[in-house]
C-alpha positions in Angstrom: 52.4 -2.3 25.4 52.8 0.2 28.3 49.8 1.0 30.3 49.2 4.4 31.8 49.2 4.3 35.5 46.0 5.2 37.3 46.1 8.5 38.9 44.6 9.2 42.3 40.9 10.0 42.2 40.0 8.2 39.0 37.6 5.3 39.1 38.3 2.1 37.2 36.2 1.6 34.1 32.7 0.4 34.7 31.9 -3.2 33.7 28.2 -3.6 33.1 26.7 -7.0 33.1 25.1 -8.1 29.9 21.4 -7.3 29.8 19.1 -10.2 30.4 16.9 -11.1 27.5 13.2 -11.5 28.4 11.4 -14.5 27.1 8.3 -14.0 25.1 6.0 -15.1 28.0 7.7 -12.6 30.4 7.1 -9.8 27.9 3.4 -10.8 27.5 3.0 -11.0 31.3 4.5 -7.6 31.7 2.0 -6.2 29.2 -1.0 -7.9 30.9 -0.5 -6.5 34.3 -3.9 -4.9 35.4 -4.0 -1.4 36.7 -4.6 -2.2 40.3 -1.6 -4.6 40.3 0.7 -1.8 39.1 -0.2 0.2 42.2 0.0 -2.7 44.6 3.5 -2.1 45.8 2.6 1.5 46.6 -0.3 0.4 48.8 1.7 -2.2 50.5 4.6 0.1 51.3 2.3 2.8 52.7 0.3 0.4 54.7 -2.8 0.9 52.6 -3.4 -2.7 51.6 -7.2 -2.3 52.2 -7.4 0.7 49.8 -9.8 -0.1 46.9 -8.5 0.4 43.4 -8.9 3.9 42.1 -12.0 4.2 39.8 -11.5 5.2 36.2 -12.3 8.8 35.5 -14.9 9.4 32.9 -15.5 12.6 31.1 -18.6 14.6 32.1 -21.4 14.1 29.7 -21.3 17.8 28.6 -17.5 17.5 27.7 -18.1 14.3 25.9 -21.0 15.8 23.9 -18.8 18.9 22.9 -16.0 16.5 21.9 -18.4 14.5 19.7 -19.6 17.7 18.1 -16.4 19.7 17.6 -14.0 16.8 17.1 -15.6 15.7 13.8 -16.0 19.3 12.7 -12.3 20.0 13.3 -11.3 16.8 11.4 -13.7 17.8 8.6 -11.9 21.2 8.4 -8.4 19.8 8.5 -8.8 17.0 5.9 -12.1 17.1 3.9 -12.4 20.9 3.3 -8.9 21.2 1.7 -9.7 18.2 -0.5 -13.0 19.7 -1.5 -11.2 23.0 -2.3 -8.7 21.0 -4.5 -11.6 19.2 -6.3 -13.5 22.4 -7.0 -10.3 24.3 -8.0 -9.2 21.5 -10.2 -12.4 21.5 -12.1 -12.9 25.2 -12.3 -9.4 26.7 -12.4 -7.4 23.8 -13.8 -4.7 21.5 -12.3 -3.0 22.4 -9.1 0.7 23.2 -9.6 3.3 22.4 -6.9 6.7 23.8 -7.7 7.9 22.3 -11.0 5.1 19.7 -10.9 2.4 21.0 -13.2 -0.1 18.3 -12.3 0.2 17.8 -8.5 -2.6 16.0 -7.0 -4.7 16.5 -3.9 -2.1 15.2 -1.5 0.3 18.0 -2.6 -2.4 20.5 -1.8 -3.0 18.9 1.6 0.7 18.9 2.4 0.9 22.6 1.5 -2.2 23.2 3.6 -0.6 21.6 6.7 2.7 23.6 6.1 0.5 26.8 6.0 -1.1 25.7 9.3 2.3 25.1 10.8 3.4 28.5 9.8 0.4 30.1 11.4 -1.3 31.6 8.4 -4.7 33.0 9.4 -6.3 32.0 6.1 -5.3 28.4 6.5 -6.5 28.3 10.1 -9.8 30.0 8.9 -10.3 27.1 6.5 -9.4 24.5 9.2 -11.6 26.0 11.9 -14.4 27.0 9.5 -16.7 24.0 10.1 -16.3 24.3 13.9 -17.1 28.0 13.7 -20.2 27.2 11.6 -21.4 24.7 14.2 -20.8 27.3 16.9 -22.7 30.0 15.0 -25.6 27.6 14.3 -25.8 26.7 18.1 -25.7 30.4 19.0 -28.6 31.1 16.5 -30.7 28.2 18.0 -30.1 29.4 21.5 -31.1 33.0 20.5 -34.3 31.7 18.9 -35.2 29.7 21.9 -34.6 32.7 24.2 -37.1 34.8 22.2 -40.5 35.2 23.8 -43.3 33.4 22.0 -45.1 35.5 19.4 -48.6 36.7 20.3 -51.4 36.2 17.9 -53.8 39.1 17.4 -57.2 38.2 18.5 
């Protein structure tokens, strides 16, 4: 079988060594490396061996509180409100139809709901953000009531 002669400027084909298979213990050891050991080579190469490990960053208390308030409200609006809408609609209006399926269940409505969110429909976003907006309005109302001067009693 004739071989084609190599022309000038072409490199021979690369021959890669077979990849070494890690043992189970080596894989577990790689997963258990603490954070400060991962950065040890950087400290040593820069001459910063005495540098203490970087402390973990924590969220400020106000940010954590807001996440604890609005996170569940958003989750409630994304999952539970559409399911409650399906339940009420199924009882009052009859079964939810999805295409040719005349008796589609709540998961079909939830799937259609997420498609509507993905397409950017304002009505779907109003349903999803409704609980968070209600929490925001409630907090605004409480702040306004607290800002009012105390009522004077006649006397």
